C-alpha positions in Angstrom: -20.2 -7.9 35.5 -16.3 -9.0 35.7 -17.4 -12.4 34.8 -18.0 -11.1 31.9 -15.1 -8.9 31.1 -12.8 -11.8 31.3 -15.0 -14.2 29.8 -14.4 -12.0 26.7 -10.7 -11.1 27.1 -10.6 -15.4 26.4 -12.1 -15.1 23.3 -9.6 -14.0 21.3 -9.3 -10.8 19.8 -10.9 -11.2 16.1 -14.3 -13.1 17.7 -14.5 -10.1 20.1 -14.8 -7.8 17.4 -17.6 -10.1 16.2 -16.2 -12.0 13.0 -17.3 -15.0 12.7 -15.2 -18.5 11.2 -18.5 -18.2 8.6 -17.7 -13.6 8.4 -13.5 -14.7 7.8 -14.4 -17.1 5.3 -16.3 -14.8 3.3 -13.9 -12.0 3.7 -10.2 -13.8 2.9 -12.8 -15.1 -0.6 -12.8 -11.1 -1.5 -10.0 -11.3 -1.2 -8.7 -13.8 -3.1 -11.2 -13.2 -5.7 -10.2 -9.4 -6.1 -6.3 -10.2 -6.5 -7.1 -12.7 -9.3 -9.1 -10.5 -10.8 -6.0 -8.0 -10.3 -3.9 -10.2 -11.5 -6.0 -11.5 -14.8 -6.1 -7.7 -16.1 -10.3 -8.1 -15.2 -10.1 -4.7 -12.6 -7.5 -2.6 -12.1 -5.7 -1.5 -8.5 -8.2 1.4 -8.5 -11.3 -1.0 -9.0 -9.8 -3.0 -6.4 -9.3 -0.8 -4.2 -13.3 1.0 -4.5 -14.8 -3.2 -4.5 -12.7 -3.3 -0.8 -13.7 0.0 0.4 -17.3 -1.4 -0.6 -17.3 -4.6 1.4 -15.3 -3.2 4.4 -18.8 -1.0 4.6 -21.0 -4.3 4.6 -19.1 -6.1 7.0 -19.2 -2.3 9.0 -22.2 -2.6 9.2 -22.0 -5.7 10.4 -20.2 -5.5 13.6 -16.7 -6.5 12.0 -14.2 -3.4 12.6 -12.0 -2.3 10.1 -9.0 -4.0 11.3 -10.4 -7.4 11.8 -11.5 -7.3 8.2 -8.5 -5.5 6.3 -6.3 -8.5 8.4 -8.5 -10.9 6.7 -9.5 -9.5 3.4 -4.8 -8.8 3.0 -4.4 -12.9 3.5 -6.6 -13.4 1.1 -5.1 -10.8 -1.4 -2.1 -11.4 -0.5 -2.2 -14.9 -1.0 -3.1 -15.3 -3.8 -0.7 -12.9 -5.7 2.3 -14.8 -4.4 0.3 -17.7 -5.8 0.2 -15.3 -8.8 3.7 -14.0 -8.4 5.3 -18.2 -8.1 3.3 -19.9 -11.2 3.7 -16.4 -13.2 -0.2 -16.2 -13.7 -0.8 -12.9 -16.2 -2.8 -11.4 -17.8 -3.2 -13.9 -20.8 -2.3 -17.3 -19.1 -4.5 -19.9 -19.0 -5.1 -20.2 -15.4 -6.5 -16.8 -15.9 -9.4 -18.2 -18.6 -9.4 -21.4 -15.9 -11.8 -20.9 -12.7 -9.7 -20.2 -9.1 -9.3 -22.4 -7.8 -7.4 -24.2 -10.8 -5.0 -21.9 -10.4 -3.4 -23.9 -7.8 -2.6 -27.3 -10.3 -0.8 -25.1 -13.1 2.9 -26.3 -13.5 
């Protein structure tokens, strides 16, 4: 049992919480999509909050902790919000009419 505890202690906390690379990418993408929808006026803050809570519940059922979910979600959400602010993207912007990956190339 001591060997098992030692191995777990050496694994990054997110892996010990059941967070795989695939989970990380999906959760981050959820945060990014919510941020795009909010910035572009497709969802309200209340709708984003509800969607985030629903997504968190799905991941909790799969062994992901709320803290791990919130951390990774925020990484995606905050990155898109910062990019949108830097590029002055808001509802009605050309970027809101494009696919999300196109927002990175807008000048």
